[in-house]
N, CA, C and O atoms as a DFTB+ gen file, in Angstrom:
488 C
 N C O
     1  1      18.806      60.427      -6.186
     2  2      19.180      61.591      -5.117
     3  2      18.106      62.756      -5.414
     4  3      17.958      62.969      -6.617
     5  1      17.481      63.395      -4.720
     6  2      16.660      64.268      -4.676
     7  2      17.196      65.644      -3.902
     8  3      18.019      65.485      -3.000
     9  1      16.775      66.911      -4.211
    10  2      17.203      68.094      -3.187
    11  2      16.050      68.826      -3.381
    12  3      15.609      69.053      -4.508
    13  1      15.456      69.266      -2.219
    14  2      14.139      69.977      -1.881
    15  2      14.333      71.391      -1.431
    16  3      13.996      71.409      -0.247
    17  1      14.727      72.627      -1.820
    18  2      14.690      73.681      -1.704
    19  2      13.750      74.298      -1.369
    20  3      12.672      74.169      -1.949
    21  1      13.931      75.127      -0.342
    22  2      12.686      76.124       0.295
    23  2      13.160      77.085       1.002
    24  3      14.359      77.259       1.219
    25  1      12.128      77.866       1.462
    26  2      12.439      79.139       2.139
    27  2      12.965      80.503       1.633
    28  3      13.370      81.465       2.286
    29  1      12.838      80.312       0.140
    30  2      13.148      82.191      -0.270
    31  2      12.113      82.751      -0.346
    32  3      11.134      82.029      -0.158
    33  1      11.869      84.094      -0.615
    34  2      10.797      84.941      -0.325
    35  2      10.877      86.624      -0.770
    36  3      11.867      86.957      -1.422
    37  1      10.118      87.404      -0.517
    38  2      10.345      88.581      -0.365
    39  2      11.050      89.320       0.931
    40  3      10.481      89.305       2.023
    41  1      12.004      89.804       0.790
    42  2      12.615      90.692       2.249
    43  2      13.094      91.999       1.909
    44  3      13.367      92.264       0.739
    45  1      13.254      93.057       3.067
    46  2      13.568      94.061       2.649
    47  2      14.909      94.296       2.898
    48  3      15.442      93.483       3.654
    49  1      15.769      95.417       2.354
    50  2      17.092      95.612       2.416
    51  2      17.546      95.504       4.160
    52  3      16.781      95.931       5.024
    53  1      18.500      95.055       4.400
    54  2      18.786      94.905       5.645
    55  2      18.219      93.698       6.248
    56  3      18.785      93.406       7.302
    57  1      17.062      92.729       5.827
    58  2      16.301      91.722       6.709
    59  2      17.228      90.440       6.622
    60  3      18.444      90.499       6.442
    61  1      16.657      89.529       6.741
    62  2      16.950      88.277       6.512
    63  2      16.068      87.198       5.980
    64  3      14.864      87.245       5.730
    65  1      17.153      85.943       5.824
    66  2      15.954      84.851       5.226
    67  2      17.020      83.654       5.556
    68  3      18.238      83.826       5.519
    69  1      16.440      82.524       5.854
    70  2      16.883      81.009       5.721
    71  2      16.566      80.337       4.786
    72  3      15.372      80.172       4.537
    73  1      17.379      79.870       4.154
    74  2      17.099      78.759       3.348
    75  2      17.437      77.400       3.715
    76  3      18.387      77.003       4.388
    77  1      16.487      76.744       3.152
    78  2      16.964      75.107       3.365
    79  2      17.016      74.511       2.299
    80  3      16.763      75.086       1.241
    81  1      17.448      72.887       2.387
    82  2      17.543      71.974       1.275
    83  2      17.520      70.786       1.990
    84  3      18.343      70.578       2.881
    85  1      16.486      69.825       1.629
    86  2      16.566      68.376       2.215
    87  2      16.861      67.615       0.973
    88  3      16.464      67.655      -0.192
    89  1      17.674      66.933       1.632
    90  2      18.102      66.001       0.673
    91  2      18.233      64.508       0.785
    92  3      18.892      64.048       1.718
    93  1      17.587      63.616      -0.200
    94  2      16.888      62.547       0.110
    95  2      17.951      61.407      -0.927
    96  3      18.237      61.677      -2.094
    97  1      18.280      60.518      -0.422
    98  2      18.787      59.478      -1.528
    99  2      20.337      59.276      -1.392
   100  3      20.956      58.383      -1.971
   101  1      20.936      60.296      -0.482
   102  2      22.273      60.575       0.013
   103  2      22.126      61.166       1.220
   104  3      21.332      61.966       1.716
   105  1      23.298      60.445       1.648
   106  2      23.958      60.946       3.211
   107  2      24.633      62.194       3.461
   108  3      25.849      62.186       3.270
   109  1      24.099      63.256       3.845
   110  2      24.691      64.550       3.808
   111  2      25.877      64.708       4.480
   112  3      26.587      65.628       4.074
   113  1      26.308      64.007       5.466
   114  2      27.405      63.947       6.405
   115  2      28.473      63.350       5.420
   116  3      29.640      63.726       5.536
   117  1      28.212      62.662       4.693
   118  2      29.522      62.145       3.916
   119  2      29.908      62.791       2.688
   120  3      30.852      62.378       2.014
   121  1      29.070      63.988       2.311
   122  2      29.457      64.392       1.364
   123  2      29.520      66.152       1.363
   124  3      29.305      66.821       2.374
   125  1      29.830      66.679       0.123
   126  2      29.629      68.297       0.224
   127  2      28.742      68.558      -0.533
   128  3      28.287      67.940      -1.495
   129  1      28.371      69.953       0.128
   130  2      26.952      70.573      -0.171
   131  2      27.497      71.950      -0.519
   132  3      28.591      72.393      -0.170
   133  1      26.537      72.589      -1.287
   134  2      26.617      73.895      -1.793
   135  2      25.501      74.861      -2.225
   136  3      24.429      74.466      -2.684
   137  1      25.789      76.008      -2.066
   138  2      24.396      77.127      -2.384
   139  2      25.090      77.642      -3.581
   140  3      26.307      77.830      -3.570
   141  1      24.283      77.896      -4.707
   142  2      24.671      78.496      -5.743
   143  2      23.390      79.437      -5.913
   144  3      22.276      79.248      -5.425
   145  1      23.926      80.782      -6.937
   146  2      22.465      81.498      -7.253
   147  2      22.894      82.230      -8.399
   148  3      24.036      82.588      -8.687
   149  1      21.578      82.442      -9.156
   150  2      21.631      83.144     -10.065
   151  2      20.305      84.094     -10.654
   152  3      19.135      83.810     -10.909
   153  1      21.106      85.362     -10.732
   154  2      20.516      86.477     -11.004
   155  2      19.754      86.753     -12.555
   156  3      20.465      86.217     -13.405
   157  1      18.865      87.238     -13.023
   158  2      18.533      87.333     -14.166
   159  2      19.528      88.042     -14.911
   160  3      20.149      89.038     -14.537
   161  1      19.668      87.124     -16.554
   162  2      20.594      87.848     -16.975
   163  2      22.432      87.815     -16.590
   164  3      23.282      88.431     -17.234
   165  1      22.628      87.145     -15.680
   166  2      23.731      86.852     -15.114
   167  2      24.311      85.324     -15.377
   168  3      23.806      84.589     -16.226
   169  1      25.085      85.052     -14.803
   170  2      25.918      83.970     -14.950
   171  2      25.555      83.454     -13.591
   172  3      25.219      84.279     -12.741
   173  1      25.592      81.881     -13.224
   174  2      25.371      81.214     -11.902
   175  2      26.565      81.457     -11.314
   176  3      27.573      81.409     -12.018
   177  1      26.678      81.796      -9.759
   178  2      27.490      82.098      -8.906
   179  2      27.806      81.326      -7.759
   180  3      26.845      80.854      -7.151
   181  1      28.650      81.157      -7.443
   182  2      29.073      80.487      -6.362
   183  2      28.924      81.367      -5.295
   184  3      29.389      82.503      -5.203
   185  1      28.023      80.563      -4.239
   186  2      27.582      81.366      -2.893
   187  2      28.324      80.665      -1.606
   188  3      29.102      81.408      -1.007
   189  1      28.192      79.415      -1.140
   190  2      28.996      78.754       0.071
   191  2      28.870      77.375      -0.201
   192  3      28.072      76.900      -1.009
   193  1      29.713      76.710       0.522
   194  2      29.916      75.312       0.543
   195  2      30.417      74.862       1.867
   196  3      31.068      75.542       2.660
   197  1      29.993      73.506       2.022
   198  2      30.676      72.824       3.622
   199  2      30.748      71.429       3.128
   200  3      30.004      70.853       2.334
   201  1      31.798      71.002       3.760
   202  2      32.190      69.521       3.455
   203  2      31.963      68.519       4.626
   204  3      31.439      68.768       5.712
   205  1      32.390      67.515       4.248
   206  2      31.847      66.233       5.045
   207  2      32.149      66.474       6.555
   208  3      31.432      65.965       7.416
   209  1      33.477      67.446       6.941
   210  2      33.864      67.337       8.265
   211  2      33.292      68.715       8.566
   212  3      33.777      69.203       9.587
   213  1      32.457      69.416       7.995
   214  2      31.908      70.498       8.366
   215  2      32.887      71.860       8.019
   216  3      32.590      73.025       8.284
   217  1      34.175      71.370       7.333
   218  2      34.517      72.888       6.757
   219  2      33.849      73.671       5.759
   220  3      33.133      73.282       4.837
   221  1      34.155      74.713       6.049
   222  2      33.087      75.775       5.059
   223  2      33.900      76.604       4.014
   224  3      35.125      76.646       4.128
   225  1      33.323      77.208       3.087
   226  2      33.848      78.570       2.238
   227  2      32.919      79.305       2.054
   228  3      31.808      78.802       2.220
   229  1      32.985      80.602       1.688
   230  2      32.158      81.574       0.797
   231  2      32.644      82.358      -0.245
   232  3      33.833      82.623      -0.421
   233  1      31.670      82.744      -0.963
   234  2      32.228      83.762      -1.712
   235  2      32.819      84.946      -1.062
   236  3      32.183      85.365      -0.095
   237  1      33.948      85.606      -1.396
   238  2      34.445      86.824      -0.777
   239  2      33.724      87.622      -0.374
   240  3      33.911      88.039       0.769
   241  1      32.715      88.091      -1.105
   242  2      31.876      89.370      -0.913
   243  2      30.712      88.923      -0.251
   244  3      30.035      89.850       0.196
   245  1      30.144      87.462       0.009
   246  2      29.323      87.276       0.971
   247  2      29.693      87.138       2.213
   248  3      28.920      87.545       3.080
   249  1      31.136      86.446       2.650
   250  2      31.413      86.045       4.104
   251  2      31.202      87.161       5.021
   252  3      31.800      88.234       4.946
   253  1      30.252      86.830       5.960
   254  2      30.132      87.699       7.194
   255  2      28.578      87.818       6.903
   256  3      27.830      87.859       7.880
   257  1      28.123      87.869       5.823
   258  2      26.687      88.092       5.832
   259  2      25.906      86.563       5.641
   260  3      24.831      86.427       6.224
   261  1      26.362      85.590       4.952
   262  2      25.825      84.316       4.700
   263  2      26.490      83.416       5.641
   264  3      27.681      83.598       5.895
   265  1      25.599      82.123       6.375
   266  2      26.441      81.349       6.919
   267  2      25.543      79.858       6.425
   268  3      24.327      79.664       6.397
   269  1      26.564      79.044       6.107
   270  2      26.192      77.562       5.271
   271  2      25.949      76.666       6.506
   272  3      27.011      76.774       7.119
   273  1      25.310      76.009       7.072
   274  2      25.253      75.053       7.920
   275  2      24.260      73.796       7.540
   276  3      23.434      73.755       6.629
   277  1      24.621      72.673       8.616
   278  2      24.258      71.315       8.041
   279  2      23.804      70.633       9.380
   280  3      24.304      70.859      10.481
   281  1      22.803      69.782       9.119
   282  2      21.944      69.174      10.020
   283  2      21.771      67.658       9.482
   284  3      20.907      67.330       8.669
   285  1      22.736      66.769      10.066
   286  2      23.019      65.549       9.701
   287  2      21.865      64.633       9.854
   288  3      21.603      63.710       9.083
   289  1      21.222      64.951      10.874
   290  2      19.616      63.726      11.518
   291  2      18.792      64.360      10.429
   292  3      18.277      63.561       9.646
   293  1      18.555      65.704      10.217
   294  2      17.703      66.058       9.332
   295  2      17.783      65.470       7.738
   296  3      16.886      65.064       6.998
   297  1      19.172      65.595       7.545
   298  2      19.880      65.786       6.244
   299  2      19.522      66.741       5.136
   300  3      19.222      66.662       3.945
   301  1      19.722      67.906       6.268
   302  2      19.218      69.159       5.345
   303  2      20.653      70.107       5.686
   304  3      21.389      70.052       6.671
   305  1      20.731      71.017       4.424
   306  2      21.663      72.021       4.735
   307  2      20.958      73.409       4.422
   308  3      19.974      73.493       3.687
   309  1      21.567      74.505       5.063
   310  2      20.576      75.606       5.411
   311  2      21.934      76.762       4.858
   312  3      23.131      76.487       4.779
   313  1      21.324      77.953       4.566
   314  2      22.088      78.943       4.268
   315  2      21.362      80.224       4.974
   316  3      20.269      80.584       4.536
   317  1      21.991      80.936       6.105
   318  2      21.315      81.715       6.830
   319  2      22.057      83.002       5.699
   320  3      23.179      83.067       5.198
   321  1      20.896      83.883       5.607
   322  2      21.498      85.424       5.031
   323  2      21.132      86.466       6.025
   324  3      20.105      86.189       6.644
   325  1      21.642      87.478       6.310
   326  2      21.464      88.222       7.015
   327  2      21.926      89.851       6.273
   328  3      22.702      89.867       5.318
   329  1      21.565      90.658       6.629
   330  2      21.759      92.520       6.338
   331  2      21.631      91.814       4.710
   332  3      22.737      91.522       4.253
   333  1      20.582      91.541       3.893
   334  2      20.355      91.322       2.732
   335  2      20.269      92.497       2.248
   336  3      19.605      93.336       2.857
   337  1      20.945      92.834       0.997
   338  2      20.905      93.628       0.203
   339  2      20.056      93.517      -1.497
   340  3      20.070      92.355      -1.904
   341  1      19.565      94.226      -2.190
   342  2      19.213      94.300      -3.067
   343  2      19.670      93.469      -4.272
   344  3      18.944      92.914      -5.096
   345  1      21.208      93.491      -4.213
   346  2      21.819      92.823      -5.152
   347  2      22.158      91.039      -4.841
   348  3      22.977      90.302      -5.391
   349  1      21.336      90.802      -3.934
   350  2      21.329      89.253      -3.271
   351  2      20.091      88.981      -4.098
   352  3      19.956      87.757      -4.075
   353  1      19.155      89.502      -4.792
   354  2      18.064      88.759      -5.641
   355  2      18.765      88.004      -6.641
   356  3      19.726      88.274      -7.362
   357  1      17.949      86.860      -6.482
   358  2      18.160      85.495      -7.357
   359  2      17.569      84.303      -6.943
   360  3      17.107      84.058      -5.828
   361  1      17.621      83.526      -7.991
   362  2      17.382      82.358      -7.340
   363  2      18.352      81.413      -6.921
   364  3      19.415      81.222      -7.512
   365  1      17.997      80.852      -5.951
   366  2      19.242      80.132      -5.037
   367  2      18.741      78.459      -5.272
   368  3      17.626      77.954      -5.141
   369  1      20.169      77.800      -5.704
   370  2      20.218      76.505      -6.024
   371  2      20.767      75.850      -4.992
   372  3      21.845      76.299      -4.601
   373  1      20.306      74.871      -4.417
   374  2      21.238      74.144      -3.508
   375  2      22.342      72.767      -4.056
   376  3      22.128      72.473      -5.232
   377  1      22.993      72.272      -3.657
   378  2      23.744      70.795      -4.891
   379  2      24.228      70.094      -3.595
   380  3      24.226      70.476      -2.424
   381  1      24.592      69.088      -4.109
   382  2      24.998      67.984      -3.691
   383  2      26.290      67.274      -4.724
   384  3      26.239      66.993      -5.922
   385  1      27.454      67.118      -3.714
   386  2      28.804      66.571      -4.894
   387  2      28.832      64.919      -4.279
   388  3      28.314      64.392      -3.295
   389  1      29.710      64.414      -5.389
   390  2      29.700      63.185      -5.201
   391  2      31.010      62.922      -3.993
   392  3      31.243      61.874      -3.391
   393  1      31.546      63.888      -3.915
   394  2      32.992      63.824      -2.988
   395  2      32.562      64.563      -1.676
   396  3      31.601      65.300      -1.457
   397  1      33.496      64.166      -0.942
   398  2      33.690      64.615       0.496
   399  2      34.156      66.110       0.830
   400  3      34.132      66.725       1.896
   401  1      34.654      66.538      -0.641
   402  2      35.372      67.988      -0.213
   403  2      34.519      68.877      -1.512
   404  3      34.063      68.606      -2.622
   405  1      34.626      70.092      -0.610
   406  2      33.810      71.064      -1.489
   407  2      34.250      71.631      -2.888
   408  3      35.355      71.187      -3.199
   409  1      33.790      72.357      -3.684
   410  2      34.400      72.635      -4.749
   411  2      33.503      74.019      -4.923
   412  3      32.289      74.076      -4.725
   413  1      34.358      75.138      -5.339
   414  2      33.763      76.415      -6.105
   415  2      33.144      76.451      -7.315
   416  3      32.411      77.386      -7.637
   417  1      33.451      75.196      -8.254
   418  2      32.705      75.163      -9.463
   419  2      31.558      74.039      -9.156
   420  3      31.472      73.143      -8.316
   421  1      30.797      74.450     -10.118
   422  2      29.209      73.765     -10.186
   423  2      29.135      72.505     -10.981
   424  3      28.189      71.723     -11.077
   425  1      30.506      72.453     -11.622
   426  2      30.457      70.971     -12.433
   427  2      31.003      69.930     -11.204
   428  3      31.021      68.742     -11.526
   429  1      31.428      70.247      -9.898
   430  2      32.040      69.236      -9.240
   431  2      30.331      68.889      -8.421
   432  3      30.336      68.093      -7.482
   433  1      29.442      69.308      -8.705
   434  2      28.118      69.082      -7.721
   435  2      27.249      67.834      -9.075
   436  3      27.351      68.169     -10.255
   437  1      26.668      66.836      -8.818
   438  2      26.147      66.269      -9.800
   439  2      24.415      66.259      -9.505
   440  3      23.599      66.146     -10.419
   441  1      24.088      66.384      -8.219
   442  2      22.724      66.672      -8.191
   443  2      22.337      68.046      -7.385
   444  3      22.970      68.402      -6.391
   445  1      21.175      68.813      -7.946
   446  2      20.599      70.053      -7.646
   447  2      19.310      70.009      -7.318
   448  3      18.562      69.182      -7.839
   449  1      18.892      70.895      -6.414
   450  2      17.765      71.308      -6.522
   451  2      16.902      72.478      -7.188
   452  3      17.396      73.324      -7.934
   453  1      15.720      72.431      -6.873
   454  2      14.853      73.183      -8.020
   455  2      15.107      74.696      -8.339
   456  3      14.782      75.404      -9.292
   457  1      15.905      74.958      -7.025
   458  2      15.715      76.583      -6.962
   459  2      14.841      77.227      -6.106
   460  3      13.674      76.839      -6.134
   461  1      15.136      78.115      -5.358
   462  2      14.070      78.920      -4.682
   463  2      14.163      80.589      -4.653
   464  3      15.344      80.923      -4.736
   465  1      13.529      81.391      -4.589
   466  2      13.591      82.416      -5.430
   467  2      13.521      83.689      -4.150
   468  3      12.575      83.880      -3.386
   469  1      14.566      84.303      -4.192
   470  2      14.798      85.613      -3.327
   471  2      14.807      86.923      -3.892
   472  3      15.551      87.153      -4.845
   473  1      14.124      87.742      -3.454
   474  2      13.974      88.820      -3.993
   475  2      13.963      89.935      -2.656
   476  3      13.237      89.737      -1.682
   477  1      14.854      91.099      -2.764
   478  2      15.216      91.776      -1.806
   479  2      14.867      92.920      -2.336
   480  3      15.375      93.298      -3.392
   481  1      13.840      93.720      -1.598
   482  2      13.753      95.069      -2.064
   483  2      14.611      96.255      -1.187
   484  3      15.164      96.090      -0.099
   485  1      14.557      97.286      -1.861
   486  2      15.524      98.373      -1.275
   487  2      14.538      99.268      -0.419
   488  3      14.967     100.242       0.198
């Protein structure tokens, strides 16, 4: 199983970015998928997750600005990020779990992408 994340870059505060993560070797419609992020000097934190049925959950502080979605035909998970803030600057990682159900814990996910950097300027 491999995950390839892309879509990061430099954005201004208030702008938008869409991250993509292509999954190979596992059918995304049968598993939970998630995004995490890690800022310099900080611990990795949960961002959003989607389960096999399309159920979604978000970190409380991000709900309303970020949207996770999935394209089963493309075996891809997305993270739409709107109204970006400098505090969103981090490396963003997609993750795939062996379970159908999502978890807010990184330990529930057994495969990870390489990370894509998001930098938001004020």
